[in-house]
C-alpha positions in Angstrom: -52.0 -3.9 23.3 -54.8 -5.7 25.1 -52.7 -8.9 25.3 -49.8 -7.0 26.8 -51.9 -5.1 29.4 -53.6 -8.4 30.5 -50.1 -9.9 31.3 -47.3 -7.4 31.6 -44.8 -9.6 33.4 -45.1 -13.0 31.6 -46.3 -14.3 35.0 -50.0 -13.5 34.7 -49.8 -10.1 36.4 -52.1 -7.5 34.8 -51.2 -3.9 34.4 -53.6 -2.9 37.2 -52.1 -5.4 39.6 -48.6 -4.4 38.6 -49.4 -0.7 39.3 -50.7 -1.7 42.8 -47.4 -3.4 43.6 -45.4 -0.4 42.4 -47.5 2.0 44.5 -47.1 -0.2 47.6 -43.3 -0.5 47.2 -42.9 3.3 46.7 -45.0 4.0 49.7 -42.9 1.7 51.9 -39.4 2.3 50.6 -39.7 5.7 48.8 -38.4 4.4 45.5 -38.2 1.6 43.0 -37.6 1.0 39.3 -39.0 -0.8 36.4 -37.5 -2.1 33.2 -39.1 -2.8 29.8 -37.4 -5.9 28.3 -37.9 -8.1 25.3 -37.2 -11.9 25.1 -34.0 -12.4 23.2 -34.4 -13.6 19.6 -32.9 -17.0 18.9 -34.3 -17.9 15.5 -33.5 -15.1 13.2 -35.8 -12.4 11.9 -39.5 -13.0 12.3 -42.6 -10.9 11.9 -44.4 -9.2 14.8 -47.3 -11.6 14.3 -45.1 -14.6 14.5 -43.3 -13.2 17.6 -46.7 -12.7 19.3 -47.8 -16.3 18.6 -44.5 -17.5 20.1 -45.0 -15.4 23.2 -42.2 -13.0 22.4 -43.3 -9.6 23.3 -42.2 -6.8 25.7 -42.7 -7.3 29.4 -42.2 -5.3 32.6 -40.1 -6.1 35.6 -40.1 -4.2 38.8 -37.1 -3.8 41.1 -37.3 -2.9 44.8 -35.2 -0.1 46.1 -32.8 -2.6 47.9 -32.3 -4.4 44.6 -31.1 -1.3 42.7 -27.4 -1.5 43.7 -26.0 1.5 41.9 -26.5 3.8 38.9 -24.8 6.6 37.0 -26.2 9.5 35.0 -24.4 11.4 32.2 -24.9 14.1 29.6 -25.7 13.1 26.0 -26.7 15.8 23.5 -27.1 18.3 26.4 -29.6 15.9 28.1 -29.0 14.2 31.5 -29.7 10.5 30.9 -29.1 7.2 32.7 -25.9 5.7 31.4 -25.6 2.7 33.8 -27.7 0.8 36.4 -26.8 -2.3 38.3 -29.6 -4.6 39.5 -29.6 -7.5 41.9 -31.7 -10.5 41.0 -32.5 -14.0 42.3 -33.5 -16.5 39.7 -34.3 -20.2 40.0 -31.7 -22.7 39.1 -31.0 -26.4 39.4 -29.3 -27.8 42.4 -25.8 -29.2 42.2 -27.1 -32.8 42.0 -29.7 -31.9 39.4 -32.6 -33.6 41.2 -36.0 -33.2 39.7 -37.5 -31.6 42.8 -34.4 -29.9 44.1 -33.8 -26.3 43.2 -31.9 -23.3 44.4 -32.0 -19.5 44.0 -29.1 -18.2 42.1 -27.9 -14.6 42.8 -26.9 -12.5 39.8 -26.3 -8.9 38.9 -27.7 -7.4 35.7 -25.8 -4.4 34.4 -27.6 -2.1 32.0 -25.4 0.5 30.3 -24.8 2.6 27.2 -21.6 1.8 25.2 -20.9 4.1 22.3 -24.5 5.2 22.4 -25.9 1.7 22.3 -27.9 -0.1 25.0 -26.2 -3.2 26.4 -27.1 -5.9 28.9 -24.7 -8.1 30.9 -25.1 -10.7 33.6 -22.6 -11.4 36.4 -22.6 -14.4 38.8 -20.3 -15.5 41.6 -17.7 -18.2 40.9 -16.3 -20.7 43.4 -14.1 -17.9 44.9 -17.1 -15.7 45.4 -15.9 -13.3 42.7 -18.4 -11.7 40.4 -17.6 -12.8 36.8 -19.5 -12.4 33.5 -22.1 -15.0 32.8 -23.6 -15.7 29.4 -23.4 -13.5 26.3 -23.4 -9.8 26.1 -26.7 -8.6 24.7 -27.4 -5.5 22.6 -31.2 -5.3 22.5 -32.8 -4.0 19.4 -36.1 -2.2 18.8 -37.5 -2.6 15.3 -34.3 -4.1 14.1 -32.2 -1.1 15.2 -30.0 -0.7 18.3 -31.5 1.2 21.2 -29.8 4.5 22.2 -31.3 4.6 25.7 -31.7 2.4 28.7 -35.4 1.4 29.1 -35.3 1.7 32.9 -37.3 4.2 34.9 -36.8 5.2 38.5 -40.0 5.8 40.5 -40.1 8.1 43.6 -42.9 9.5 45.7 -43.0 12.7 43.7 -41.1 12.2 40.5 -39.1 9.8 38.3 -35.7 11.2 39.1 -32.8 8.9 40.1 -32.1 10.6 43.5 -33.0 9.0 46.8 -35.9 10.5 48.7 -37.4 10.0 52.1 -40.0 7.1 52.2 -43.5 8.6 52.6 -44.3 6.2 55.5 -41.0 6.6 57.4 -42.4 9.1 60.0 -45.4 6.9 60.5 -43.2 3.8 60.9 -41.0 5.5 63.5 -44.0 6.6 65.6 -45.6 3.2 65.2 -42.4 1.6 66.5 -42.4 3.9 69.5 -46.1 3.1 70.0 -45.3 -0.7 70.0 -42.7 -0.2 72.7 -45.1 1.8 74.9 -47.8 -0.8 74.4 -45.4 -3.5 75.4 -44.4 -1.6 78.6 -48.0 -1.1 79.5 -48.9 -4.7 79.1 -45.8 -5.8 81.1 -46.6 -3.3 83.8 -50.3 -4.2 84.0 -49.4 -7.9 84.2 -46.7 -7.4 86.8 -48.7 -5.1 89.2 -52.1 -6.6 88.6 -51.3 -10.0 90.2 -52.2 -10.3 93.9 -49.1 -10.3 96.0 -49.4 -11.3 99.8 -47.1 -9.9 102.4 -46.4 -10.9 106.1 -44.6 -8.8 108.7 -43.6 -9.7 112.3 -42.9 -13.4 112.0 -40.0 -15.5 110.9 -42.4 -18.3 109.9 -43.8 -16.9 106.7 -46.1 -19.3 104.9 -44.8 -20.8 101.7 -48.2 -21.4 100.1 -51.5 -19.5 99.7 -55.0 -20.7 98.9 -58.5 -21.5 100.3 -57.3 -24.7 102.1 -54.2 -23.1 103.7 -54.3 -21.5 107.1 -51.6 -18.9 108.1 -50.7 -18.9 111.7 -47.7 -17.6 113.7 -46.8 -17.6 117.4 -46.2 -13.8 117.5 -49.1 -11.5 118.5 -48.1 -8.5 116.4 -48.1 -10.2 113.0 -49.4 -8.1 110.0 -50.7 -9.8 106.9 -52.3 -8.4 103.8 -52.2 -8.0 100.0 -50.1 -5.5 98.0 -52.2 -3.3 95.8 -50.8 -1.0 93.0 -51.8 2.6 93.5 -49.0 4.5 91.5 -49.6 6.6 88.4 -46.9 5.1 86.2 -49.2 3.1 84.0 -51.5 6.1 83.5 -48.5 8.0 82.1 -47.9 5.2 79.6 -51.6 5.2 78.6 -51.4 9.0 77.9 -48.3 8.4 75.8 -50.1 5.8 73.8 -53.0 8.1 73.1 -50.6 10.9 72.1 -48.7 8.6 69.7 -52.0 7.4 68.2 -52.9 11.0 67.5 -49.5 11.6 65.9 -50.0 8.6 63.7 -53.5 9.9 62.7 -51.9 13.2 61.6 -49.3 11.3 59.7 -51.9 9.3 57.7 -52.9 6.3 59.9 -56.4 7.4 60.5 -57.5 3.8 60.9 -55.8 3.8 64.3 -57.6 6.9 65.6 -61.4 7.1 65.9 -63.2 9.6 63.8 -65.0 12.4 65.4 -68.6 11.5 66.4 -69.8 15.1 65.7 -70.9 15.9 62.1 -68.1 17.3 60.0 -68.7 19.2 56.8 -67.3 18.0 53.5 -65.1 21.2 53.3 -63.7 20.6 56.8 -63.0 17.0 56.1 -61.3 17.9 52.8 -59.0 20.4 54.6 -58.2 17.8 57.3 -57.0 15.4 54.6 -55.6 17.8 52.1 -51.9 17.1 53.0 -52.5 13.4 53.0 -54.3 13.6 49.7 -51.6 15.8 48.1 -48.8 13.3 49.1 -50.8 10.3 47.7 -51.7 12.2 44.6 -48.1 13.2 43.9 -47.0 9.6 44.3 -49.8 8.4 42.0 -48.8 10.9 39.4 -45.2 9.8 39.6 -46.1 6.1 39.2 -48.5 6.9 36.3 -45.7 8.9 34.6 -43.3 6.1 34.8 -45.8 3.5 33.7 -46.8 5.7 30.8 -43.2 6.0 29.6 -42.8 2.2 30.0 -46.0 1.6 28.0 -44.7 3.9 25.3 -41.5 1.9 25.0 -43.5 -1.3 24.9 -45.8 0.2 22.2 -42.8 1.1 20.0 -41.4 -2.4 20.6 -44.6 -4.0 19.5 -44.8 -1.7 16.4 -48.1 -0.3 17.5 -49.2 3.3 17.0 -51.3 5.9 18.8 -51.1 7.8 22.0 -50.2 5.8 25.1 -50.9 7.0 28.7 -51.8 5.7 32.1 -53.6 7.6 34.9 -54.1 6.5 38.5 -57.0 7.6 40.7 -56.2 10.8 42.7 -59.7 11.5 44.0 -59.5 10.0 47.5 -62.3 12.0 49.1 -65.2 12.4 46.6 -67.2 15.4 47.5 -70.7 15.4 45.9 -72.3 18.6 44.7 -74.4 20.4 47.2 -78.1 20.9 46.5 -77.6 24.7 46.6 -74.9 24.5 43.9 -77.0 22.3 41.7 -80.0 24.7 41.9 -77.7 27.6 41.1 -76.3 25.8 38.0 -79.7 24.9 36.8 -80.8 28.6 37.1 -77.6 29.7 35.3 -78.2 27.3 32.3 -81.9 28.3 32.1 -81.1 32.0 32.1 -78.4 31.5 29.4 -75.4 32.5 31.5 -73.7 29.2 31.0 -73.9 26.6 28.2 -75.3 23.1 28.6 -71.9 21.7 28.0 -70.4 23.7 30.9 -73.4 22.6 33.0 -72.6 19.0 32.1 -68.9 19.4 33.0 -69.8 20.8 36.4 -72.1 17.8 37.0 -69.2 15.5 36.3 -66.9 17.4 38.7 -69.7 17.3 41.3 -69.8 13.4 41.2 -73.4 13.4 39.7 -72.5 12.2 36.2 -69.8 9.6 35.6 -66.5 11.2 34.3 -66.3 8.7 31.4 -69.8 9.7 30.1 -69.6 11.8 26.9 -71.8 14.9 26.6 -73.3 13.7 23.3 -74.2 10.3 24.8 -75.9 11.9 27.7 -78.0 14.1 25.4 -79.1 11.0 23.4 -80.1 9.3 26.7 -82.1 12.3 27.7 -84.0 12.6 24.4 -84.7 8.9 24.4 -86.3 9.0 27.9 -88.5 12.1 27.2 -92.1 11.6 26.2 -92.9 12.1 22.5 -94.8 15.3 23.0 -91.9 16.8 25.0 -89.5 15.7 22.2 -91.6 17.6 19.7 -91.8 20.6 21.9 -88.0 20.6 22.5 -87.5 20.3 18.7 
């Protein structure tokens, strides 16, 4: 499946880049969906090798939350399954005059549903009366030459792959950020309005119309008062305090890049506790995306006729905490005294960020023996 993972969309998007886009959309909107599809056969039965050379293989397509128009779930064989989903699409089409460099985006609705237990695809486009009418042929996709009994579409939410609508993870942060923007605009406006020098004149009807180093103000009255207005109120200070408070709220909600870190030293345990809620939300989202992508990859694997286990995992270690020297000394003493095995010691070194997690125990032992001097190798033997 190397060729598939290198380009999962037929547009040059790798699996890693596709996963990044999915995570970004789910963070913003709180949901999304992806479909595993296969180019429609037009030349009869061919082998998988021939299909691969022709570029006919499964591909993934992601749909934003606003493009998932509606859906229905039902019960089949005592299981709750997706029985229909309607998806909004914009595809490139030729302009009415058919010019070479003229194009237009055509809106269409793709309907995926189950009919008599078989997966079906239909397209609808608007006619001249703006009515949605069927477009093209009705498609019954097949997998391995047999009709499919499920819809290869997966919802993705911030915590699971259920079809229900959930609150976007960044919604609270967005609301506070919007309020922060308004307060910042008020502060800038107020600072500009009251910061400009404003002259005043009392006691004369002949107030000067201009001001500057070459202009002399004079009046016939003897009790004329002139001066410059100066802002001394505390209104702007209140807005500044509101800005600071909202920045702290956004820091709590996850936007730590807007709030300065503490200058004092902070232990790893304290920092981990400060970010525990943030990490848990991100980890849950990463696990949900990984689950949906794993299911999609399994469908693609079966469509390709491949075998073996298929799974995808995303990083959930957002604050690596190295092992402390005291813990390392304690583990060395434990393995030397025979209280723990060398394999358990090795596993703890991996969890402590000392040995890479993708390093096998046997490979590490071979490296250690290769680096030991010959006499130590004989002694160890």
